[in-house]
C-alpha positions, 0 to 999 in steps of 0.5 A: 599351572601346577607350579603356580598353584603350589607356589601360592600355597607355599606363600600362604603357609610360609613354606619354601617351594623348591622346583627343578622342573618349573622353567616357565618365565611366567612364574617370575611374575608371581614374585613369591619370596618362598619360591626357589627355581632349582633349574634355569628359566627358559628365557635364559636360552633365547639369546643363545638361539638368536645368536645361532640365527644371527651367525648363519644370517637367517632373516626369518624363523617360525616358533613351534610351541605347545599351546599351554603356559609352558609353551607360551611363556618363552615366546615373548622373550624369544621374539624380542631376542630374534628382533634384536638380531634383525630376524623376523617372526612371520608366523607362530605355530601353536600345537595343542598338547592333545593334538592328533597326528592328523592335526600335526600334519595339517599344521606342518603342511601349512608351514611347508607352504611358507617361504621360511625354513627355520623352525624353533621347537619348544614343547614336551618330549612326547609331543616333540617326538611325534612332531619330528616323526611327521615332519620327516614323513612329509619331507620337511627334514630334508635339505634346506630346512633348519630345526632348533630345539630348546633346552627342555626338548633337547634334554628329553630327546637326546636322553631317550633310550629309543633309537628311532627318536634320534633317527627322526631328528638327524641334523637338528640343532639343540641348546642345553646348559653346559655341565662340565664332565667331572669325575664326580658326575661320571661316578654319579651317573654310574651309580644312578644307572645301576640303581635305575637298571635294578628298578627298571630291568626292561629299559636299557641304556637310559641316560640321566639328563641335566634336569636330573642332575639339577634335581639332585643338586636341588635336593642337596641344597634343601638338605643343607638348608635344613641342617642349617635351620635345624629340625625343631619347630616343624609344626604349623600354627593354626589360623582362625578358619571359617567353619564354612570352608569346603576344602582342607586347604583352608585349614593350612596353618603357618609354618613355624620354621619356614622363615628360618628355612627360607633364610638358610636356602637363600644363603646356601652355596656349594659345588654341585654336580652342575657347577657352582650352586647358589640362589639370587632372588630365588633364581639360579644364575645362567651358565654357558649353553652348549650347542649340539648337533644331532648326528648318528646316535646322539648329539655332537658338540659344535660350540658354546654360548656365553653371555659375555663371549657369545658363540665360541668353538671351545671353552678351555678351563683356566685357573679352576673357575674361569673359562677362556674362549676359542672363537668360531664354531664347528662344522654343522651337518644339517638335515639332508646330511649336508654341510651346506648352510641353508639360506633360511628360505625354501624354494617355493613350489610352483603354486607359491612363487612370488608374483612380481608385477612389471609395467607394460609400456611402448616406450623406453623399453631399455628399462622393462621390455615385455615381448609376447610370442602369440604362436607359443603363448609365451612372454619374454621380459627383459630390461635394465630393471629386470637384470638388476633384480635378478642379480640382486636375488642371486646374492640373497642368503636364501632362495627366492622363487618368483615369476614376472607377471605383466600388468597388461590387458588380454590384448597386451595393452597396459592395464593402468598407470604406474599408480595402479600398478603400485596399488596392486601390491597394496591389494595383494594381487602382486607380491612385488613390482619391478620396473622403472617405478619412481619413489614418491611419498604418496606411494610410500604410505601404502607400500615399502620401497627398496633403496633406489637402484638409479637416481632420478630427477625432473629436468628440462631439455631443449634443442641446440642449434649452431649460429648463422655466421653468414649473416651480414649483421653477425658481428653485432651478436656478441653484445646486446643492443643496450650495451651497444647503445650505452657504449656509443653514448659513453664514447661521445660523452668521454670525447666531449668531456676531454674536449671541454678540459683541453679546449682552452689550453690544447691546440689539438682541440681548437679550430673550426667547429667541424674540426673540433667536432671531428676531433671529439669523435676521432679522439674518443673512438680511436681509443678502441684501438689506442690510436689517438694522436692528440696529446692531453695536457690537463691532469683532469683529462689524463685521469679521465682518459686513463680510466676510459682506456681501461674500460675500453680494454675490457670491452674490446677483450670481452667482445673478442672472447664472445665473438670467438665463442659464438663462432665455435659453440652451439647456441640454445633456442631456450635458456630457462623455464621462465622464458618458456612460460613468458613466451607461452611456448608449447612443451611436452612430457612423457605420457602417463608420467608424474611430470604433468603435475610439476609442469602445471605447477610452473604456470604452463597452460594445459592447452600448450602441453603435449605428450609423447610416447617414445623418444622418436615422437619427442624428436618429431615434436621438436622438429615441428617447432613450437606453434606448428604442432610441436614443442620448444622444450620437454620435461622428463625424468633424467633416466629417460633423458639419458636414453634420448641423449644416447640416440640424439647426442648432439641435438639436445641438452639439459638446461635446468634441474630444479626437482630432485626425485627419490629415484627408481626402486622396487616395490614390496608390501608394507613390512616385507622382510625382502625390502631391507634384504634387497636394499642391502644387496642393491647398496652392495652392487652400487659400490661395486662394478656389477651395477655399472656393467648392467648400465653399460649393457643397456645404456651404453657408455655414459661418460659422454652424457652431459651431466644433469643440470648442465646447459649451454648458456648464451654468449651474448654480453649485456649491460649487466656485466659492465655497468660497474665499469661505466659507473666508474668512468662516468663518475670520474668524467663528471667529477673532472667536468665539475672541478673544471667548471668550478675552477673556470668560474672562480678564475674568470667569473670575478670580472664578468659576474662582479657588481661593477656591471650590475646592469648586465643581464645574467644571460649576457654574463653567461654568454660572456663566460662562454666567449671567454671559454672559447678563447685560448688560455695563455696563462697555463704551462705549455709543454714542448718536447718535454720542456715547460714554457711558462706564461709571460707577464707585462709587455711580453708576448705568449708563445704557442706551439701550434699543431704538433711540436717539432723535434727542434728547440725553440731557438728558430735562428739555428734552424736551416729553415725559418719557421712561420711567424705571426705577431702576438696581435693575432693571438687574442683572436680565437677564430684565427690561428694562422698568421695574418698579413700587415694589412689585416692588423687593423682587425685586431682587438684593442685588448691585444698586447702591444707588438714586441720583437717578432723574434722573441715573441714568435709562435712556432708553427711546425708540423713534422711528418714524424706524426 
């Protein structure tokens, strides 16, 4: 406050103000061009302090400062520096400059009741001495505590000639600007100490601190500036002042030589006791800071901090002006005369232990199991979640005292739902909650979660059953009824198409009506085993048969594979959630679970939703069956399903996983510093083997569990899998049929449908076409044993190989047994394929070709046993 007032006077009088004690950062905001800070700004040391906090992984620190401008000026900069290294300031302790010892002790007891054990002290030497003295009296200077002094307090206490002062701050850390020990400084200290001893004979072993050295450099800078500016015109020009002014300050004039002196100070640069000395915008540039550890009678150098190198163990001079750094930091001796690095958080007293709420539930106790012993009035809490939390806390870089408190009524029953338990943290009835707590967005609005320590999601699980292979109709199961019907229709359709294409030219597809019908069914169905004996002559038939054989091959192979699967793989009673909804099945969920909202959202009737409290109850509901007081499926979170699988491995399976959850996490209040620390340790455990060891302890070997979302699908094949094949076969058959009809009408219809017989009705013409279709076509090429027999014209007869060809040639005269011969007159009768006697020739149609030589026009009827 004094500096602020004097700076204002200097600005008005245009006189440079030079101070070697005004360290408050708030003075910078005045922005006076006539103010020169001949010392360091307190804000320059905050990064050195935060570097100490960071290197020892302390996550919290409490500043203790004097309640005035000097104390408050550094706090914003200090908090920013600590936050930059992920350290939190949970509390700020403010002590009045005029505080009594009782008030100091009261404030220290308040700090003692907190978890934080890292304290940063920024105050005057006199007040700091009393603070440390009282802290030692009440036991706060013992093992586990960390005390860090700022520059001003370090300089004051370490230069104190009173031995009791250093005795009270053993193990304390301090920062101070680094001033190299040179011969000039040593000589100066000797001269100063001799002079001081003469003026103060009763003060022994006084030491000059850095503030005194900078004061000397400041006086030197001012002397050099005066020499530059000259000693002329030291007078003041009087301004017009009102006669009513009540103070002499109003009569101050304006310095005539002030601007010259200002310019000279700004340009002054020299090698002082503290190093290179020059001003930039009225401020000295920050040097390296020295880190000291109070041990014995003074401070022991343990390292340095530089703006470019950070914390280093040594600064080795190089080429006169630069400094080389050596990484690391020397071993520290902390309060309590120990070299063990404190964790930064103290072991709480019994009254200040963290209250950790745990859920009480009768089911799935592998996660949290609360066992109460009425005889001894004690409670034992175990489980997977408890082991994870205990393991995590042990790895924290600080001590954490806590106790588990069951969320239960006096009779041991649960005191509420999981939402009620989480809300207790928001009400500050619990400091945290440990258990199988699902991470939800709605809960995260009032509390903080750690990272999940186990994954979670809502799944549907159903019972599985084996097939009844003793059923007489079991062989029909591989195909659905629509595929059976479709296959039957196509067998008949393909047989009909082949008959149409072969009937006029192939004797195998001729004969009586019953014989032809049998041939159609026999030929078509025999393709299933590729046992058809009839040969196809038409190219159109061959295309249809080749495509149909490919379809039949796929069908038979698929049927065989499906039947094998049905004989070996268990079958699901339910295949998907939509089936459950459509059939109106009863389903279940764990009582008190958040799954109810999801189940209702899927469209299930609330009256058909049952609850269970344990895996045993769930299994019992499945045993009863849907509609008989039981259920057909159950909805639950995957961690609980895994436990049920552990007990009933071969009886249930998961069929669907549509809802991903956040997993299970620990609950802490909003802004708690424990949440990120524990999250990091959970992540570290998950990457290692510790988490797997805990899981195996409580859940057993999980490698045999089915993966979430796996299911046993139905092995029955439907028309959906083969409609493409049927489409190809159908199109091919229809195209062949259309091509045949077009060609037949084109060849035979000119005579039948021509204008020469206009009196004939259309129906008669169509009937005539059908009669022609029913007749044998002798104009087509016929193949016998690979030999083409072309059709004959004029009076020549047509030859026909009836039935199956013989291995012999067509020349029957060489056969030991003459073949059966018919005349060409019978060939035109479509209803008679066998030879006729001479007395039956009168029934032959008049359009029959004239009889020719029997030998040359014979039709060979030979059926061999080789077929």
